[in-house]
C-alpha positions in Angstrom: -25.8 -14.4 14.0 -25.6 -10.9 12.4 -26.5 -10.4 8.7 -23.6 -10.6 6.3 -21.8 -7.5 5.3 -20.3 -8.4 2.0 -18.5 -5.6 0.5 -17.9 -5.3 -3.5 -14.4 -4.0 -4.1 -13.3 -2.4 -7.2 -9.7 -3.5 -8.1 -7.7 -1.3 -10.7 -6.4 -3.4 -13.6 -9.0 -6.2 -13.1 -11.5 -6.4 -16.0 -15.0 -5.8 -15.5 -15.8 -9.4 -15.9 -14.3 -10.0 -12.4 -16.2 -9.1 -9.3 -14.4 -9.2 -6.0 -16.6 -9.6 -2.8 -15.1 -9.1 0.6 -16.4 -10.2 4.1 -14.9 -10.5 7.7 -16.4 -12.8 10.6 -15.4 -12.8 14.1 -16.0 -15.5 16.9 -16.9 -18.3 14.0 -18.1 -21.1 15.7 -18.0 -23.5 12.7 -14.9 -23.2 11.0 -14.4 -27.1 11.0 -17.6 -27.4 9.1 -16.4 -24.6 6.5 -13.2 -26.4 6.0 -14.8 -29.8 5.4 -16.7 -28.0 2.4 -13.4 -27.1 0.9 -11.8 -30.6 1.4 -14.8 -32.1 -0.2 -14.7 -29.5 -3.1 -18.3 -28.6 -2.6 -18.8 -26.1 -5.3 -21.3 -24.3 -3.2 -18.5 -23.2 -1.1 -16.1 -22.0 -3.6 -14.7 -19.3 -1.5 -11.4 -18.2 -0.2 -11.6 -18.7 3.6 -8.8 -17.2 5.2 -7.6 -17.3 8.7 -7.8 -13.4 9.4 -4.9 -13.7 12.2 -3.0 -14.1 9.1 -3.8 -10.5 7.3 -2.4 -7.5 8.5 -4.3 -5.2 6.1 -6.5 -4.6 2.8 -3.8 -3.9 1.1 -2.0 -7.3 1.8 -5.3 -9.4 1.2 -6.1 -7.4 -2.0 -2.4 -7.9 -3.3 -3.2 -11.8 -2.7 -6.4 -11.4 -4.8 -5.0 -9.4 -7.5 -2.1 -12.0 -7.9 -4.7 -15.0 -8.0 -6.9 -13.4 -10.4 -4.1 -12.5 -12.7 -2.7 -16.1 -12.6 -6.6 -17.3 -13.2 -6.5 -14.9 -16.4 -3.1 -16.2 -17.6 -4.0 -19.8 -17.3 -1.3 -20.0 -14.7 -2.8 -21.3 -11.5 -1.2 -24.0 -9.5 -4.4 -24.7 -7.4 -7.9 -26.0 -8.5 -9.6 -22.5 -8.6 -9.0 -18.9 -8.3 -10.2 -19.1 -4.4 -7.7 -21.5 -3.4 -5.0 -19.7 -5.4 -5.7 -16.5 -3.1 -5.1 -18.4 0.1 -1.7 -19.8 -1.5 -0.9 -16.2 -2.7 -0.5 -15.1 0.9 2.4 -16.9 1.4 6.0 -16.1 0.7 7.1 -19.9 -0.4 6.0 -22.1 -2.9 4.8 -25.1 -0.5 1.0 -25.2 -1.4 -0.1 -27.6 1.2 1.9 -25.6 4.0 0.0 -22.1 2.7 -3.4 -23.9 3.2 -2.5 -24.9 6.6 -1.1 -21.6 7.6 -3.5 -19.2 5.8 -6.6 -21.2 5.0 -9.5 -21.9 7.7 -8.7 -24.7 10.1 -11.1 -26.4 12.8 -9.6 -24.1 15.5 -10.0 -20.7 13.3 -12.2 -18.0 15.2 -12.0 -15.0 12.9 -12.3 -15.5 9.1 -11.9 -13.4 5.8 -13.9 -14.4 3.0 -13.3 -13.6 -0.6 -15.6 -14.6 -3.6 -14.7 -13.6 -7.0 -17.6 -13.5 -9.5 -16.6 -14.2 -13.0 -18.8 -13.4 -16.1 -17.3 -15.4 -19.2 -17.7 -14.6 -22.8 -20.7 -12.0 -22.3 -22.8 -14.2 -20.0 -22.9 -12.8 -16.6 -21.9 -14.9 -13.3 -24.8 -17.2 -12.4 -24.6 -15.6 -8.8 -25.1 -12.0 -7.6 -23.6 -10.4 -4.8 -26.9 -10.5 -3.0 -26.7 -14.6 -3.4 -23.3 -14.5 -2.0 -24.4 -12.6 1.1 -27.5 -14.9 1.8 -25.4 -17.9 1.4 -22.8 -16.6 4.0 -25.4 -15.4 6.4 -26.8 -18.9 6.4 -23.8 -21.1 6.6 -21.1 -19.0 8.5 -21.8 -18.7 12.5 -19.9 -15.7 13.5 -20.3 -11.9 13.8 -20.1 -10.0 10.6 -18.3 -7.0 11.0 -16.6 -4.6 8.3 -13.4 -5.6 6.5 -11.7 -2.8 7.5 -7.9 -2.2 8.4 -9.3 -1.4 11.8 -11.1 -4.6 12.4 -8.4 -6.6 10.8 -5.7 -5.1 13.1 -7.6 -6.3 16.0 -7.0 -10.0 15.1 -3.7 -9.9 13.4 -1.2 -12.5 14.8 2.1 -10.5 14.4 4.4 -13.1 16.2 3.1 -15.7 13.9 3.3 -13.7 10.8 6.7 -12.7 11.4 7.9 -16.5 11.9 6.2 -17.4 8.6 7.5 -14.8 6.6 11.0 -15.2 8.7 11.0 -11.5 9.8 12.2 -12.2 13.3 15.9 -11.2 14.4 16.1 -8.4 11.9 18.2 -5.6 13.9 17.0 -2.7 11.8 13.3 -3.7 12.5 13.8 -4.0 16.0 15.4 -0.6 16.1 12.1 0.8 14.9 10.6 2.1 18.3 7.2 3.5 17.0 4.8 0.2 16.9 2.8 1.5 14.1 5.7 2.6 11.9 7.1 -0.9 12.7 4.0 -2.8 11.7 3.9 -0.6 8.4 7.4 -1.6 7.5 6.6 -5.5 8.3 3.3 -5.0 6.2 5.6 -4.0 3.1 8.3 -6.7 3.7 5.4 -9.4 3.9 3.5 -7.9 0.7 6.9 -7.8 -1.1 7.8 -11.4 -0.2 4.2 -12.5 -1.6 5.0 -10.7 -4.7 8.4 -12.3 -5.3 7.2 -15.7 -4.7 7.5 -18.0 -7.8 9.4 -15.3 -9.7 
């Protein structure tokens, strides 16, 4: 098991009280264990464990992070915490249980994006540091740590599944785009737009 490569991401418009951490694991062998920790609401495992096959880019992922943190700051979350809110924010509809099932870690999940938000409250720093998170993931995620980059995410994106989830099949103007990369970029923009419009 490789050492965790946890990246600290600076997001514009988020206050300094919120630190966003990202990691990507390939070939995860204990996804069922990770899901069990979430279902039992084990506070030590308060992460967004996302099925990486449902992520097309960092932009899409960070759009969900931003939406979830904004809801947390506004007191407008529809789920128990900011991490579960991130999973739901990847969906383009309002069905929370369906969003967990489609975008969250499942027993058969092989590639997992992990997102952790450390929040400092009223001048007191978060009780966890990025180093603590890295050690915890290294201990508990049985998989190969790789950079959470667009290149690595592209290796595991399940486009047919995402097109079904976001109702993007049978669009003649999309099918008319012959360049595959241009088509994927257009689909990414449609997915992110649908995520942003959910609940409005």
